[in-house]
VEXLUM-129464 format. One line per field, with one value per atom (N, C-alpha, C): x, y, z; residue in one letter; residue number from 1; atom name. Coordinates in Angstrom, 2 decimals. Layout:
X <- (X|...)
Y <- (Y|...)
Z <- (Z|...)
res <- (A|...)
n <- (NUM|...)
atom <- (CA|...)
This chain:
X <- (-41.24|-42.09|-43.46|-44.19|-45.54|-46.50|-47.29|-48.09|-47.41|-46.28|-45.40|-45.94|-46.15|-46.45|-45.58|-44.95|-43.82|-44.34|-44.44|-45.17|-44.16|-44.10|-43.16|-43.99|-43.47|-44.09|-43.99|-44.97|-44.99|-43.47|-42.95|-41.87|-40.61|-40.49|-39.54|-39.42|-40.72|-40.86|-40.08|-40.30|-39.68|-38.20|-37.77|-36.48|-35.76|-36.19|-35.76|-35.66|-36.67|-36.56|-35.29|-34.84|-33.73|-32.53|-32.38|-31.10|-30.67|-31.80|-31.78|-31.13|-31.31|-30.90|-29.58|-28.85|-27.67|-28.00|-26.92|-27.16|-27.60|-28.47|-28.93|-29.97|-30.68|-31.92|-32.89|-33.94|-35.10|-35.76|-36.12|-36.97|-38.16|-39.24|-40.67|-41.17|-41.79|-42.42|-43.73|-44.72|-46.04|-47.02|-48.13|-49.09|-48.72|-47.93|-47.03|-45.55|-44.83|-43.25|-42.71|-41.67|-41.01|-39.63|-38.76|-37.41|-37.11|-36.63|-36.26|-34.84|-34.07|-32.63|-32.38|-31.71|-31.17|-29.78|-29.05|-27.75|-27.18|-25.87|-24.90|-25.21|-25.85|-26.14|-27.63|-28.20|-29.42|-30.61|-30.40|-31.29|-32.12|-33.30|-34.17|-34.10|-33.85|-34.23|-34.87|-35.99|-36.86|-36.75|-37.20|-37.33|-38.56|-39.26|-40.25|-41.47|-42.51|-43.73|-44.47|-44.65|-45.34|-46.89|-47.17|-48.59|-48.75|-49.75|-50.23|-50.28|-50.86|-51.00|-49.56|-48.69|-47.61|-46.31|-46.58|-45.11|-45.19|-44.44|-44.25|-43.62|-42.45|-41.88|-41.83|-42.01|-41.86|-43.06|-43.91|-45.09|-46.11|-46.81|-47.78|-48.89|-49.14|-50.07|-49.43|-48.14|-47.38|-47.08|-46.95|-46.65|-48.11|-48.98|-50.38|-50.87|-50.56|-50.94|-50.12|-48.79|-48.12|-48.40|-48.79|-49.23|-50.48|-51.35|-52.63|-52.31|-51.45|-51.16|-50.40|-49.72|-49.39|-50.55|-51.62|-52.75|-53.56|-53.62|-54.18|-53.57|-52.33|-51.48|-51.66|-51.80|-51.91|-53.49|-54.46|-55.79|-55.88|-55.21|-55.33|-54.20|-53.54|-52.55|-51.44|-51.06|-50.00|-48.68|-48.92|-47.97|-48.13|-47.10|-47.19|-48.44|-48.93|-49.80|-49.40|-50.08|-49.67|-50.46|-50.02|-50.80|-51.77|-51.25|-51.81|-53.20|-53.53|-54.90|-55.91|-55.84|-56.55|-56.62|-55.42|-55.30|-56.09|-56.11|-56.92|-58.32|-58.83|-60.33|-60.79|-59.91|-60.04|-60.20|-59.01|-58.89|-60.00|-60.25|-61.24|-62.48|-62.79|-64.08|-64.97|-64.19|-64.87|-64.64|-65.97|-66.18|-65.07|-65.04|-64.32|-63.32|-62.12|-61.19|-61.85|-62.73|-63.32|-64.10|-64.61|-65.24|-64.47|-63.08|-62.24|-62.32|-62.67|-63.10|-64.02|-65.31|-66.06|-65.64|-64.97|-64.75|-63.39|-62.45|-61.44|-61.63|-62.86|-63.16|-64.27|-64.94|-66.01|-65.67|-66.64|-66.21|-65.73|-66.23|-65.56|-64.13|-63.71|-62.41|-61.36|-60.64|-59.69|-58.19|-57.33|-55.88|-55.43|-55.78|-55.20|-55.81|-56.88|-57.42|-56.80|-56.72|-56.05|-54.39|-53.82|-52.55|-52.26|-53.28|-53.26|-53.06|-53.44|-53.14|-51.62|-50.75|-49.31|-48.85|-49.67|-49.17|-48.97|-49.78|-49.80|-48.43|-48.02|-46.98|-45.84|-45.72|-44.78|-44.48|-45.74|-45.58|-45.06|-45.47|-45.05|-43.53|-43.23|-41.84|-40.89|-41.44|-40.62|-40.61|-41.74|-41.66|-40.80|-40.28|-39.37|-40.13|-41.45|-42.27|-41.67|-41.40|-40.55|-41.00|-42.26|-43.09|-43.18|-43.60|-43.62|-42.23|-41.35|-39.96|-39.33|-39.70|-39.15|-39.87|-41.28|-41.71|-41.04|-40.82|-40.39|-38.80|-38.19|-36.72|-36.63|-37.35|-37.31|-37.57|-38.77|-39.29|-38.13|-37.60|-36.49|-35.16|-34.97|-33.81|-34.20|-35.43|-35.79|-35.63|-36.22|-36.05|-34.31|-33.72|-32.37|-31.56|-32.10|-31.45|-31.63|-32.98|-33.34|-32.42|-32.26|-31.44|-30.16|-29.39|-28.06|-28.04|-28.96|-28.98|-28.93|-29.66|-29.63|-28.32|-27.60|-26.35|-25.31|-25.51|-24.24|-24.21|-25.33|-25.34|-24.95|-25.09|-24.54|-24.04|-22.81|-22.22|-22.09|-22.29|-22.27|-23.56|-24.66|-25.85|-26.09|-25.06|-25.32|-25.64|-26.27|-26.84|-28.15|-28.78|-30.23|-30.94|-32.27|-32.96|-34.14|-34.69|-35.99|-37.08|-38.30|-39.48|-40.72|-41.66|-42.93|-43.16|-44.52|-45.20|-44.37|-43.96|-43.24|-41.97|-41.23|-39.92|-40.16|-41.06|-41.44|-41.88|-42.49|-43.16|-42.38|-41.31|-40.65|-39.02|-38.42|-37.11|-36.45|-37.27|-36.61|-36.69|-37.73|-37.59|-36.48|-35.99|-34.87|-33.63|-33.61|-32.41|-32.20|-33.47|-33.14|-32.70|-33.40|-32.90|-31.41|-31.05|-29.85|-28.72|-29.02|-27.99|-27.88|-29.11|-28.96|-28.32|-28.53|-27.88|-26.49|-26.00|-24.47|-23.96|-24.54|-24.08|-24.10|-25.13|-25.29|-24.55|-24.45|-23.69|-22.93|-21.60|-20.80|-20.46|-20.57|-20.36|-21.63|-22.71|-24.15|-24.29|-24.88|-25.19|-26.62|-27.19|-28.61|-29.13|-30.03|-30.45|-31.92|-32.16|-33.61|-33.71|-34.89|-35.17|-34.88|-34.03|-33.93|-35.11|-35.87|-36.94|-38.13|-39.37|-40.64|-40.78|-41.24|-41.54|-42.13|-43.06|-43.86|-42.99|-41.70|-41.00|-40.28|-40.05|-39.57|-39.96|-41.20|-41.59|-40.94|-40.71|-40.20|-38.78|-37.93|-36.70|-36.34|-37.27|-37.16|-37.41|-38.34|-38.46|-37.24|-36.87|-35.72|-34.36|-34.25|-33.08|-33.24|-34.51|-34.74|-34.49|-34.64|-34.58|-33.16|-32.35|-31.11|-30.91|-32.02|-31.99|-32.09|-31.50|-31.65|-30.32|-30.52|-29.05|-29.07)
Y <- (-43.86|-45.04|-44.63|-44.94|-44.45|-44.80|-43.96|-44.10|-43.92|-43.37|-43.18|-41.94|-41.82|-40.57|-40.06|-38.89|-38.38|-37.08|-37.10|-36.09|-35.33|-33.97|-32.95|-31.72|-31.00|-29.76|-28.59|-27.80|-26.53|-25.73|-25.88|-25.21|-25.82|-27.10|-27.85|-27.50|-27.21|-27.03|-25.49|-24.70|-23.32|-23.37|-24.31|-24.43|-24.85|-25.98|-26.42|-25.37|-24.56|-23.50|-22.39|-22.34|-21.58|-22.27|-23.43|-24.17|-25.11|-25.44|-26.55|-27.73|-28.08|-29.25|-29.17|-28.00|-27.78|-27.55|-27.49|-27.06|-25.64|-25.10|-24.02|-23.96|-22.74|-22.50|-21.43|-21.74|-20.70|-20.22|-18.90|-18.24|-17.70|-18.32|-18.00|-17.24|-15.76|-15.09|-14.16|-14.87|-14.43|-14.32|-14.78|-14.98|-15.66|-16.56|-17.32|-17.19|-17.97|-18.09|-19.33|-19.86|-21.12|-20.96|-21.60|-21.84|-23.33|-23.56|-24.97|-24.79|-26.03|-26.00|-27.39|-27.43|-28.58|-28.85|-29.65|-29.85|-30.44|-30.81|-31.35|-32.77|-33.40|-34.81|-34.95|-33.96|-33.87|-34.10|-33.86|-33.91|-32.61|-32.53|-31.29|-31.09|-29.97|-29.59|-28.25|-28.14|-27.08|-26.33|-25.04|-24.18|-23.52|-22.90|-22.15|-22.96|-22.25|-22.91|-23.50|-23.05|-23.41|-23.13|-22.20|-21.72|-20.46|-19.65|-18.45|-18.32|-19.42|-19.29|-19.25|-20.15|-20.50|-19.81|-18.99|-18.07|-17.57|-18.13|-17.53|-16.36|-16.08|-14.88|-14.00|-12.78|-12.03|-12.19|-13.05|-13.47|-12.29|-12.10|-11.19|-11.12|-12.34|-12.33|-11.98|-12.38|-11.82|-10.41|-9.78|-8.43|-7.67|-8.38|-7.55|-7.65|-8.90|-9.27|-8.20|-8.15|-7.02|-5.74|-5.35|-4.07|-3.88|-4.66|-4.44|-4.45|-5.08|-4.98|-3.43|-3.02|-1.49|-0.68|-0.93|-0.23|-0.32|-1.42|-1.80|-0.93|-1.01|-0.34|1.28|1.81|3.14|3.59|2.74|2.99|3.14|1.99|1.94|2.61|3.56|4.74|3.96|2.76|2.10|2.14|2.62|2.61|3.99|4.34|5.41|5.56|6.71|6.71|6.39|5.82|5.15|5.65|5.81|5.98|4.68|3.52|2.34|2.10|3.06|2.94|3.29|4.51|4.88|3.85|3.38|2.32|1.12|0.69|-0.45|-0.26|0.75|1.08|1.25|1.72|1.73|0.43|-0.34|-1.64|-2.62|-2.71|-3.59|-3.24|-1.89|-1.28|-1.24|-0.63|-0.36|0.99|1.25|2.78|3.20|2.16|2.33|1.33|1.65|0.54|-0.58|-0.62|-1.82|-2.60|-1.91|-2.43|-3.40|-3.39|-4.35|-5.71|-5.86|-7.25|-8.13|-7.58|-8.27|-8.47|-7.44|-7.75|-8.98|-8.99|-9.83|-11.24|-11.38|-12.72|-13.11|-12.26|-12.82|-14.27|-15.05|-16.37|-16.31|-15.35|-15.18|-14.47|-14.04|-13.42|-14.46|-14.31|-15.37|-14.75|-15.72|-15.43|-14.42|-14.99|-14.16|-12.59|-12.40|-11.12|-10.34|-10.87|-10.19|-9.92|-10.92|-10.82|-9.50|-9.16|-8.12|-6.73|-6.70|-5.30|-5.29|-6.17|-5.98|-4.78|-4.56|-3.65|-2.32|-2.08|-0.73|-0.73|-1.77|-1.83|-1.75|-2.39|-2.19|-0.72|-0.04|1.26|2.18|1.99|3.15|2.68|1.34|1.05|1.85|1.73|2.46|3.98|4.58|5.86|6.23|5.40|5.47|5.52|5.27|5.26|4.38|4.62|3.85|2.59|2.63|1.22|0.26|0.63|-0.32|-0.77|0.12|-0.09|-1.32|-1.09|-1.93|-3.27|-3.40|-4.62|-5.28|-4.67|-5.37|-5.85|-4.90|-5.27|-6.62|-6.88|-7.75|-8.93|-8.89|-10.30|-10.70|-9.79|-10.11|-10.78|-10.12|-10.69|-12.29|-12.32|-13.46|-14.68|-14.35|-15.11|-15.47|-14.43|-14.68|-15.34|-15.37|-16.36|-17.80|-18.01|-19.23|-19.74|-18.92|-19.15|-19.44|-18.70|-19.07|-20.23|-20.54|-21.75|-22.83|-23.03|-24.03|-24.14|-23.02|-22.93|-23.57|-23.25|-23.78|-25.21|-26.02|-27.52|-27.97|-26.96|-27.22|-26.13|-25.75|-24.54|-24.50|-25.52|-25.72|-25.05|-24.82|-24.26|-22.91|-22.01|-20.75|-19.93|-20.29|-19.32|-19.33|-18.23|-18.11|-17.38|-17.94|-17.21|-16.74|-15.44|-14.79|-15.01|-15.53|-15.49|-15.27|-14.64|-14.39|-13.00|-12.44|-11.10|-10.37|-10.54|-9.72|-9.27|-10.30|-9.86|-9.10|-9.49|-8.89|-7.62|-7.11|-5.85|-4.91|-5.39|-4.58|-4.58|-3.73|-3.58|-3.60|-2.92|-2.70|-4.19|-5.03|-6.32|-7.09|-6.98|-7.60|-7.33|-5.85|-5.27|-5.84|-5.63|-6.07|-7.56|-8.28|-9.84|-9.92|-9.21|-9.54|-8.92|-7.94|-7.33|-8.12|-8.61|-9.58|-11.03|-11.46|-12.67|-12.70|-11.59|-11.37|-11.19|-10.70|-10.72|-11.96|-12.82|-13.97|-15.07|-14.92|-16.03|-15.22|-14.85|-14.05|-14.92|-14.43|-15.23|-15.65|-15.66|-16.09|-15.21|-15.69|-15.21|-14.98|-13.70|-13.66|-13.27|-13.89|-13.76|-13.79|-13.53|-13.69|-14.85|-15.27|-16.51|-16.17|-16.97|-16.96|-17.32|-18.28|-19.03|-18.80|-18.78|-19.09|-20.45|-20.23|-21.67|-22.60|-22.30|-23.23|-24.16|-23.61|-24.51|-25.59|-25.28|-26.12|-27.61|-27.80|-29.34|-29.97|-29.06|-29.68|-29.96|-28.93|-29.15|-30.29|-30.52|-31.84|-33.09|-33.11|-34.19|-34.51|-33.19|-33.53|-34.10|-33.49|-34.07|-35.41|-35.79|-37.18|-38.17|-37.72|-38.54|-38.39|-37.56|-37.36|-36.51|-35.65|-34.86|-33.50|-32.87|-31.41|-30.93|-30.04|-29.46|-28.15)
Z <- (-58.43|-58.92|-59.14|-59.97|-60.42|-59.11|-58.79|-57.43|-56.28|-56.29|-55.11|-54.51|-53.19|-52.58|-51.65|-51.89|-51.20|-50.53|-49.06|-48.50|-47.69|-47.87|-47.09|-46.87|-45.93|-45.35|-46.35|-46.19|-47.14|-46.69|-45.62|-45.28|-45.97|-45.96|-46.69|-48.29|-48.75|-50.28|-50.40|-49.45|-49.52|-49.48|-48.29|-48.13|-49.61|-50.19|-51.41|-52.52|-52.49|-53.55|-53.39|-52.01|-51.57|-51.79|-50.99|-50.94|-52.18|-53.05|-54.05|-53.62|-52.26|-51.64|-50.94|-50.95|-50.45|-48.91|-47.89|-46.53|-46.45|-45.58|-45.53|-44.76|-44.57|-43.55|-44.18|-43.91|-44.37|-43.07|-42.95|-42.02|-42.67|-42.23|-42.81|-41.76|-42.21|-41.14|-42.05|-41.74|-42.32|-41.24|-41.38|-40.21|-39.19|-39.38|-38.24|-38.72|-37.94|-38.40|-38.07|-38.66|-38.55|-39.08|-38.61|-39.13|-39.56|-40.74|-40.90|-41.66|-41.13|-41.63|-42.25|-43.41|-43.77|-43.56|-42.87|-42.47|-43.52|-43.61|-44.56|-44.56|-43.59|-43.88|-44.52|-44.88|-45.48|-44.52|-43.33|-42.03|-41.96|-41.71|-41.50|-39.87|-39.54|-38.27|-38.11|-37.31|-37.15|-35.92|-35.99|-34.69|-35.14|-33.79|-34.04|-34.58|-35.06|-35.70|-34.56|-33.39|-32.32|-32.47|-33.26|-33.48|-32.83|-33.10|-32.57|-31.02|-30.58|-28.95|-28.24|-28.84|-27.94|-28.55|-29.47|-29.82|-31.19|-32.13|-33.56|-33.50|-32.78|-32.69|-34.13|-34.34|-35.39|-36.55|-36.28|-37.11|-37.14|-38.06|-38.02|-36.88|-36.48|-35.41|-34.20|-33.91|-32.74|-32.61|-33.84|-33.85|-33.44|-34.16|-33.94|-32.28|-31.77|-30.46|-29.41|-29.88|-28.96|-29.16|-30.35|-30.75|-29.98|-29.83|-29.14|-27.60|-27.15|-25.76|-25.29|-26.40|-25.85|-26.04|-26.90|-26.97|-25.57|-24.90|-23.63|-22.62|-22.70|-21.58|-21.58|-23.02|-23.06|-22.65|-22.93|-22.59|-20.96|-20.37|-18.81|-18.00|-18.90|-18.62|-17.55|-18.05|-17.52|-18.41|-19.54|-20.54|-21.36|-22.35|-22.92|-24.18|-24.33|-25.49|-26.62|-27.45|-28.73|-29.96|-31.19|-32.35|-32.63|-32.27|-32.48|-31.94|-30.92|-30.19|-31.43|-32.06|-33.17|-34.31|-34.56|-35.62|-35.23|-34.24|-33.65|-33.80|-33.34|-33.56|-34.79|-35.73|-37.27|-37.73|-37.55|-38.25|-37.69|-36.44|-36.03|-35.87|-36.37|-36.48|-34.99|-34.20|-32.75|-32.43|-31.81|-31.28|-30.28|-29.47|-28.04|-27.77|-27.08|-26.83|-26.23|-25.26|-24.71|-25.75|-26.67|-27.74|-28.50|-28.55|-29.27|-28.90|-27.57|-26.93|-27.81|-28.05|-28.87|-30.26|-30.86|-32.18|-32.19|-31.44|-31.39|-31.01|-29.96|-29.61|-30.32|-31.29|-32.02|-32.90|-32.87|-33.71|-35.03|-35.65|-37.14|-37.13|-35.88|-36.06|-36.39|-37.43|-37.83|-37.56|-37.37|-36.78|-37.88|-39.27|-40.41|-40.38|-39.95|-39.85|-38.61|-37.46|-36.49|-36.90|-37.50|-37.84|-38.88|-39.59|-40.50|-39.78|-38.46|-37.86|-37.68|-37.93|-37.90|-38.92|-40.01|-40.89|-40.09|-39.17|-38.38|-37.70|-36.89|-36.13|-36.97|-38.10|-39.06|-39.59|-39.96|-40.45|-39.26|-38.00|-37.07|-36.67|-36.75|-36.65|-37.56|-38.80|-39.95|-39.80|-39.09|-38.77|-37.87|-36.92|-35.74|-34.27|-34.52|-33.24|-32.07|-31.01|-30.10|-29.80|-29.41|-28.91|-29.97|-31.33|-32.13|-32.78|-32.80|-33.13|-32.12|-30.88|-30.01|-30.12|-30.47|-30.76|-31.77|-32.91|-34.09|-33.80|-33.34|-33.03|-31.95|-30.96|-30.10|-30.68|-31.69|-32.36|-33.20|-33.81|-34.96|-34.16|-32.99|-32.24|-31.72|-31.50|-30.89|-32.00|-33.38|-34.51|-34.77|-34.67|-34.99|-34.18|-32.71|-31.63|-32.24|-32.53|-33.09|-34.10|-35.16|-36.20|-35.74|-34.97|-34.70|-33.98|-32.91|-32.34|-33.33|-34.24|-35.39|-36.07|-36.39|-37.25|-36.18|-34.92|-33.97|-33.87|-34.49|-34.60|-36.04|-36.98|-38.26|-38.93|-38.95|-39.25|-40.80|-41.47|-42.90|-43.48|-42.46|-42.91|-42.61|-42.72|-42.31|-43.20|-44.48|-45.46|-45.14|-44.77|-44.51|-45.53|-45.75|-46.70|-45.80|-46.24|-45.63|-46.58|-45.98|-46.98|-45.89|-46.82|-45.95|-45.92|-45.70|-45.79|-44.88|-43.67|-42.82|-43.52|-43.85|-44.45|-45.79|-46.44|-47.85|-47.83|-46.72|-46.69|-45.87|-45.02|-43.95|-44.22|-44.68|-44.89|-43.31|-42.64|-41.20|-40.52|-40.80|-40.15|-40.77|-41.94|-42.49|-41.98|-41.79|-41.07|-39.74|-39.04|-37.54|-37.57|-38.50|-38.22|-38.68|-39.60|-40.18|-39.29|-38.58|-37.76|-36.43|-35.87|-34.91|-35.19|-36.37|-36.52|-36.76|-37.37|-37.61|-36.21|-35.20|-33.79|-33.16|-33.18|-32.78|-33.46|-34.68|-35.51|-36.53|-36.16|-37.20|-38.36|-39.51|-40.80|-41.41|-40.88|-41.38|-42.56|-43.58|-44.66|-44.93|-44.94|-45.27|-46.74|-47.09|-48.54|-48.90|-49.96|-50.31|-51.36|-51.46|-52.17|-53.76|-54.54|-56.04|-56.72|-56.20|-56.87|-55.94|-56.54|-55.58|-54.93|-53.69|-53.04|-53.95|-54.69|-55.50|-56.37|-56.60|-57.56|-56.69|-55.29|-54.42|-54.52|-54.82|-54.96|-56.19|-57.26|-58.47|-58.13|-57.72|-57.38|-56.51|-55.55|-54.57|-55.51|-56.39|-57.21|-58.11|-58.81|-59.63|-58.80|-57.67|-57.07|-56.58|-56.43|-55.82|-57.08|-58.38|-59.44|-60.00|-59.51|-59.94|-61.26|-61.50|-62.76|-62.61|-61.39|-61.11|-61.93|-62.92|-63.45|-63.14)
res <- (A|A|A|P|P|P|G|G|G|Q|Q|Q|L|L|L|D|D|D|L|L|L|Q|Q|Q|S|S|S|D|D|D|A|A|A|Y|Y|Y|I|I|I|A|A|A|L|L|L|M|M|M|S|S|S|F|F|F|T|T|T|L|L|L|G|G|G|A|A|A|P|P|P|G|G|G|M|M|M|I|I|I|V|V|V|I|I|I|C|C|C|G|G|G|T|T|T|G|G|G|S|S|S|M|M|M|L|L|L|L|L|L|M|M|M|L|L|L|D|D|D|G|G|G|E|E|E|G|G|G|R|R|R|Q|Q|Q|Q|Q|Q|A|A|A|A|A|A|G|G|G|G|G|G|W|W|W|G|G|G|Y|Y|Y|L|L|L|L|L|L|G|G|G|D|D|D|A|A|A|G|G|G|S|S|S|G|G|G|Y|Y|Y|T|T|T|L|L|L|A|A|A|R|R|R|E|E|E|G|G|G|L|L|L|L|L|L|T|T|T|V|V|V|I|I|I|D|D|D|A|A|A|V|V|V|E|E|E|E|E|E|V|V|V|G|G|G|P|P|P|A|A|A|T|T|T|P|P|P|L|L|L|T|T|T|E|E|E|D|D|D|A|A|A|L|L|L|T|T|T|Y|Y|Y|F|F|F|G|G|G|S|S|S|D|D|D|T|T|T|P|P|P|R|R|R|G|G|G|L|L|L|I|I|I|D|D|D|R|R|R|I|I|I|Y|Y|Y|A|A|A|P|P|P|E|E|E|A|A|A|T|T|T|T|T|T|A|A|A|W|W|W|I|I|I|A|A|A|G|G|G|F|F|F|A|A|A|R|R|R|Y|Y|Y|V|V|V|L|L|L|T|T|T|H|H|H|A|A|A|H|H|H|E|E|E|G|G|G|E|E|E|K|K|K|T|T|T|A|A|A|R|R|R|A|A|A|I|I|I|L|L|L|Q|Q|Q|R|R|R|N|N|N|M|M|M|E|E|E|R|R|R|L|L|L|A|A|A|R|R|R|S|S|S|A|A|A|A|A|A|Q|Q|Q|L|L|L|I|I|I|S|S|S|S|S|S|A|A|A|P|P|P|E|E|E|A|A|A|A|A|A|R|R|R|V|V|V|G|G|G|L|L|L|Y|Y|Y|G|G|G|G|G|G|I|I|I|F|F|F|G|G|G|H|H|H|S|S|S|E|E|E|L|L|L|A|A|A|R|R|R|A|A|A|F|F|F|F|F|F|T|T|T|D|D|D|A|A|A|L|L|L|Q|Q|Q|R|R|R|F|F|F|S|S|S|P|P|P|G|G|G|A|A|A|E|E|E|V|V|V|C|C|C|T|T|T|L|L|L|D|D|D|Y|Y|Y|P|P|P|P|P|P|E|E|E|L|L|L|G|G|G|A|A|A|L|L|L|I|I|I|H|H|H|L|L|L|F|F|F|R|R|R|K|K|K|R|R|R|G|G|G|T|T|T|L|L|L|T|T|T)
n <- (1|1|1|2|2|2|3|3|3|4|4|4|5|5|5|6|6|6|7|7|7|8|8|8|9|9|9|10|10|10|11|11|11|12|12|12|13|13|13|14|14|14|15|15|15|16|16|16|17|17|17|18|18|18|19|19|19|20|20|20|21|21|21|22|22|22|23|23|23|24|24|24|25|25|25|26|26|26|27|27|27|28|28|28|29|29|29|30|30|30|31|31|31|32|32|32|33|33|33|34|34|34|35|35|35|36|36|36|37|37|37|38|38|38|39|39|39|40|40|40|41|41|41|42|42|42|43|43|43|44|44|44|45|45|45|46|46|46|47|47|47|48|48|48|49|49|49|50|50|50|51|51|51|52|52|52|53|53|53|54|54|54|55|55|55|56|56|56|57|57|57|58|58|58|59|59|59|60|60|60|61|61|61|62|62|62|63|63|63|64|64|64|65|65|65|66|66|66|67|67|67|68|68|68|69|69|69|70|70|70|71|71|71|72|72|72|73|73|73|74|74|74|75|75|75|76|76|76|77|77|77|78|78|78|79|79|79|80|80|80|81|81|81|82|82|82|83|83|83|84|84|84|85|85|85|86|86|86|87|87|87|88|88|88|89|89|89|90|90|90|91|91|91|92|92|92|93|93|93|94|94|94|95|95|95|96|96|96|97|97|97|98|98|98|99|99|99|100|100|100|101|101|101|102|102|102|103|103|103|104|104|104|105|105|105|106|106|106|107|107|107|108|108|108|109|109|109|110|110|110|111|111|111|112|112|112|113|113|113|114|114|114|115|115|115|116|116|116|117|117|117|118|118|118|119|119|119|120|120|120|121|121|121|122|122|122|123|123|123|124|124|124|125|125|125|126|126|126|127|127|127|128|128|128|129|129|129|130|130|130|131|131|131|132|132|132|133|133|133|134|134|134|135|135|135|136|136|136|137|137|137|138|138|138|139|139|139|140|140|140|141|141|141|142|142|142|143|143|143|144|144|144|145|145|145|146|146|146|147|147|147|148|148|148|149|149|149|150|150|150|151|151|151|152|152|152|153|153|153|154|154|154|155|155|155|156|156|156|157|157|157|158|158|158|159|159|159|160|160|160|161|161|161|162|162|162|163|163|163|164|164|164|165|165|165|166|166|166|167|167|167|168|168|168|169|169|169|170|170|170|171|171|171|172|172|172|173|173|173|174|174|174|175|175|175|176|176|176|177|177|177|178|178|178|179|179|179|180|180|180|181|181|181|182|182|182|183|183|183|184|184|184|185|185|185|186|186|186|187|187|187|188|188|188|189|189|189|190|190|190|191|191|191|192|192|192|193|193|193|194|194|194|195|195|195|196|196|196|197|197|197|198|198|198|199|199|199|200|200|200|201|201|201|202|202|202|203|203|203|204|204|204|205|205|205|206|206|206|207|207|207|208|208|208|209|209|209|210|210|210|211|211|211|212|212|212|213|213|213)
atom <- (N|CA|C|N|CA|C|N|CA|C|N|CA|C|N|CA|C|N|CA|C|N|CA|C|N|CA|C|N|CA|C|N|CA|C|N|CA|C|N|CA|C|N|CA|C|N|CA|C|N|CA|C|N|CA|C|N|CA|C|N|CA|C|N|CA|C|N|CA|C|N|CA|C|N|CA|C|N|CA|C|N|CA|C|N|CA|C|N|CA|C|N|CA|C|N|CA|C|N|CA|C|N|CA|C|N|CA|C|N|CA|C|N|CA|C|N|CA|C|N|CA|C|N|CA|C|N|CA|C|N|CA|C|N|CA|C|N|CA|C|N|CA|C|N|CA|C|N|CA|C|N|CA|C|N|CA|C|N|CA|C|N|CA|C|N|CA|C|N|CA|C|N|CA|C|N|CA|C|N|CA|C|N|CA|C|N|CA|C|N|CA|C|N|CA|C|N|CA|C|N|CA|C|N|CA|C|N|CA|C|N|CA|C|N|CA|C|N|CA|C|N|CA|C|N|CA|C|N|CA|C|N|CA|C|N|CA|C|N|CA|C|N|CA|C|N|CA|C|N|CA|C|N|CA|C|N|CA|C|N|CA|C|N|CA|C|N|CA|C|N|CA|C|N|CA|C|N|CA|C|N|CA|C|N|CA|C|N|CA|C|N|CA|C|N|CA|C|N|CA|C|N|CA|C|N|CA|C|N|CA|C|N|CA|C|N|CA|C|N|CA|C|N|CA|C|N|CA|C|N|CA|C|N|CA|C|N|CA|C|N|CA|C|N|CA|C|N|CA|C|N|CA|C|N|CA|C|N|CA|C|N|CA|C|N|CA|C|N|CA|C|N|CA|C|N|CA|C|N|CA|C|N|CA|C|N|CA|C|N|CA|C|N|CA|C|N|CA|C|N|CA|C|N|CA|C|N|CA|C|N|CA|C|N|CA|C|N|CA|C|N|CA|C|N|CA|C|N|CA|C|N|CA|C|N|CA|C|N|CA|C|N|CA|C|N|CA|C|N|CA|C|N|CA|C|N|CA|C|N|CA|C|N|CA|C|N|CA|C|N|CA|C|N|CA|C|N|CA|C|N|CA|C|N|CA|C|N|CA|C|N|CA|C|N|CA|C|N|CA|C|N|CA|C|N|CA|C|N|CA|C|N|CA|C|N|CA|C|N|CA|C|N|CA|C|N|CA|C|N|CA|C|N|CA|C|N|CA|C|N|CA|C|N|CA|C|N|CA|C|N|CA|C|N|CA|C|N|CA|C|N|CA|C|N|CA|C|N|CA|C|N|CA|C|N|CA|C|N|CA|C|N|CA|C|N|CA|C|N|CA|C|N|CA|C|N|CA|C|N|CA|C|N|CA|C|N|CA|C|N|CA|C|N|CA|C|N|CA|C|N|CA|C|N|CA|C|N|CA|C|N|CA|C|N|CA|C|N|CA|C|N|CA|C|N|CA|C|N|CA|C|N|CA|C|N|CA|C|N|CA|C|N|CA|C|N|CA|C|N|CA|C|N|CA|C|N|CA|C|N|CA|C|N|CA|C|N|CA|C|N|CA|C|N|CA|C|N|CA|C|N|CA|C|N|CA|C|N|CA|C|N|CA|C|N|CA|C|N|CA|C|N|CA|C|N|CA|C|N|CA|C|N|CA|C|N|CA|C|N|CA|C|N|CA|C)
């Protein structure tokens, strides 16, 4: 109806661009992370999306944070040396490891900026560096467990779409997630999106009006 407002989340819009309204799930992994499923009754179920302070497994922020923790362990000699130490000094613009404190806690330091350090974790994971690879695998398995748990409540929604910068830039992240999900939920199908999320809003509208072809 004219003047009617239909408010949906950006995650739902991305989900529509993947499922076209059929049962399925989208796993979004960028600066943050979230899972959203549409079951056979048209109900939405979410997992993750707790924000950078409380989790967001696999997100750029979480990968960056866990990478920085390995740097701290290396600097304090309670963990193995890591190439991420030099990367952190370069990326955050610090002359010394302790100088990272001022840079990361500065008022102008945004979550997106900190999350950008994840690209170094991904690079080293792809190169086979053990610590970075373990960070990525652990996070992808955590995401896959969440996806499998959602699927257990709605087996008809076992088609899973991957979206976001981490999946887009890391073949290894996609492989770790896919392998783990197939262990936890045999028969689940992992896909990429056929349409950009921006079209999800239109797809939702067409479905609502009964005009989706």
